[in-house]
C-alpha positions, 0 to 999 in steps of 0.5 A: 107677514101680511095675508089676504084678509077677505077670504072664504078659506083661510087655508087650501091644500091640493092633495091625493087622499088615501088610507093608512093601516097600522097594526095596534100595540106597536106590532109589525105587519105579519107578527102574532098580535099584529093582526088587528089594524087601525084604519085612518084617512090620510095625506100629508097635506090634509094633516097640515090643514087639520090644525087650522080646521080643528082650531076654527079656521076654514080649511079646504081640500082639493082632491079626487075620489073613486066613484062608488068606492067605500074607501072614498066614502070613508075618506069623505066622512073623515074629512067632514069629521075634522071640519075640513070642506072639500071639492073634487070629481068622483072618477069612475073606477073603471073596473076592479083593475082601475083607479083606487085610493092609495094604501099606506101600510105603517108599522109604528115601531117600538123601542129599538125597533124603528118604524117601517112604512110601505106605500102601495100607490098603484092605480092611485086616482090622485095621480090624474088630478089636474087644473081642469077639474077645479074652478081656480079662478072662482076659488082664488078670485071670488072665494078668496084664500089666505094661504095655499099650501102644497107639498112635494109629495103631491107635486111629485106624484105625476107630471099632471099633479106637478103642473097642477101645483104650478098652476095653483101657485101662479093663480095664487100669486096673481090673486094675492094669496100667500103660497107655502111649499113643503119640499118633502123630497122623496128619493123613491118618487124622484128616481129616473125623473130628476130633471123633470121634477127639479124643473117643476119644483124650482118653478113652484118654489120660485113663487113661494112665500113660505118654504119648508124643508131641511138641508137635505131637501134643498140639496137634493131637490135643488142642488143648493150647496150645503155647509161642510159636514159637521156632525149628525146631531141635532145641534149640527142640523140646526147649524147647517140649516141656518148656514143654508138659508142665505143660499136658499133665499138667493135661489128663491128671492120671493121667499119671506120665511124658510123653516124646518123641524129637527129631530134626533131619535133616542128610541121610538118613544123618545125624541129630541124635537127642535125647529128653526125659522128664518124671517127675511122681512124681520131679518131674524133667525128664530130657533127652538132648542131641542127638547125631549118629547114622548112619542106614541107615533112619529108619523105626521109630526112634521105636518103638524109643525107646518099646520101650526106654523101656518095657523099662527101666521094666519092669526097674525102672530109674529114669526117667533110665536108661530114657530113655537106654536108649530113646534107644539102642534108637531109634538102634539101630533106624535101623541095621536094614533092618527097622523094628524093632531087634533087640538081642542083649543089653543090653550091645549097647544100652549100647554104642550109648549110650556111642558105643562101636562098636568090634569085640567079639571 
């Protein structure tokens, strides 16, 4: 797959930034011993961009901040620490009951007790993000962008963010920038908005070169018919997704790559982790057979996969190699308390792929 080569930014992501609070030691909220909380800046799209930035490719975030907020200051410093550049307006809070950044309350679970995530997004400043806040002509025509990556989590935040993603897709397509879209269907976001969101999601996906999502994402967001149920194991998921790729391509003929991860949970700390990619230009289907991984915190594994896949494609690797790298960065993300991976270099990532956890001195 070929990408625009003359760019200031290898990867650009529009997003709504917030913070995540996680009790330490795998404890749930409210439990004795769970009072100590770990604070991090978070968003699915910035998680994706972090793989490229940590590995030396210029990655850029489009977002909005609450003016004068200590949480906004914390987020900006966090993005800088990851090597991510950013732009976006500082919006007046409007008083104590005005705008704020989202809070993600995440109990990572332990053993047989599964994780629980509570999203507190009332008054979220990211919901008002729109195209007028950015100079998209400058970004895509003058600066240049290799890939713009968008997620259904951001597109579904509000009518404004959905239209913003569609405008980005159209500007990117006109400039020769590749478009990646992770469907990321969330029932709680879609409730009562099914017709509205299907329309905007269809328009965005129709422009995309790279589509990410499992079979349920495509079934529920687009109504694409899936195969007959053949079991719930990871092998059945691989088979089901492979069978759907033709129908997805028929619905979205501009798509060159369709990919997803597959996960089977043994317990909170042990998963079977696989991945699959259909490359329509090469007319090949690549799979990473499920392998056992140890998990510290599962949140962000899928974003880590997408980030590694896009990094590999930006580096000009063949799809199979990029898929393997994405599998490894996704697995690596689950070994951090943050919900994004922080790779030191490519060698460290390939060590994960090779199953080499020996000490390096």
